[in-house]
N, C-alpha and C positions, 0 to 999 in steps of 0.2 A: 563483417559480424554480420550473422542471420539475424530477423526481426525477432523479438521479442513478442509479438502481439502473437498469442495463440489461443486457442478453444481454452483452456483452465484457466486463462488470465481473465479473459475474454469473461468468462463464465461465472468466476471469483466474484468480477467486481463487476457484474449485473446483479448476482445477486444480494450483494451487502450494499448499502448505502454510507454505511460505517467506514467501511474499508475505502470506497472511493473518497469521501471526505478525508479519512485522514491521508491516504495516498497523495493528493492534489493542495490538499495543506503542505506537506512536506514538500510538495514541489513548489510553493509557493514561496519556502521560503531558502531553497535552495541556495547557495553549497553549504549552508548553515543547517544543523541540524537542531536536536528538538529534545527535551525527556516526556515519559512518559503523561505529568501532570498537565504541563503546560500544552500539551496537544490535545490533550482530555475535555480541556477549558477553551482551547482554540475552534474543538470542535461541538462542544456541548455536549459532553456525553462522560458516561460514567467512566471511571479509568481502566475498572474490570471490561470494560467492553471494547476499549481501545486498547489494554491488553492486549487483548483473546484475538484482533485482528492482525494484531502486528504481530504476534506469537506463535498463537494457537492459543485454546482454550479449550477443553473437552471433546465434544462431541457439536455444539456449535459454530464453533472456529477452529476446525482441524488445523494441524500443525501444516499442514501439505497446500492450503488454501490458504493458508494465511501469507501478508504484505511479507514477509522475513520469507516465509516456505517457498513462494512465488520468486522470490527472487530481485523483487522489487522494491525491496528496503533494505539499511543494512543496517547495523548494533556495532557503537564502538561502546567500549566502556573507557572510562574514565579513571581517572590515579586513584579520585575518591571513591572509587566502585559504584556510582553512577553509569546507567544504560542510556545512552545516547539513541538517537533514532534520528536516518538521514535516506534518503532518495538515493539508489544505488546508481554512483557517479555512471558509469559504463553503460546505463541504458534510460540515461536522463532525458534521452530527446527522444525514444520511445514512449516512455511517460508523457512527455509535451503532447506527442500526437493523440493521446490516448483519450488527456482532456480532450484535447478539440473535437475530438470522436464523438464521446461523452456529450461534451456542450451540443453538439449539431443534433444531438438525441438521434444517430443513424441507427440504424437495426442491424446488428449483428448477425450473421451466419456463419455458422464453423462448417467447413465440408468435411462430411466421415466419409471414409477412402477403408 
């Protein structure tokens, strides 16, 4: 499998501390899932901002740069209609590597070809 750490993902995570907080919170509870208000409490942010970084919301959080749009997070619908969010199980190891890189505060460079 080709690594998912590409320029779009790095740029999106570099541009938003909230995206990083949400992603790394979901990583910390993996393989479990969480719902919007629980994630909001955990990262100490407004639910509308958390929803935006997860799914996209207008110009500030575009759908393509959202955690779901980037393929980092998946949505599971429950029988009662609630949405639950969790790390994409196919790329959990890559997300762990990203967390290490961000914690080490390495400078990211992207080759432009």
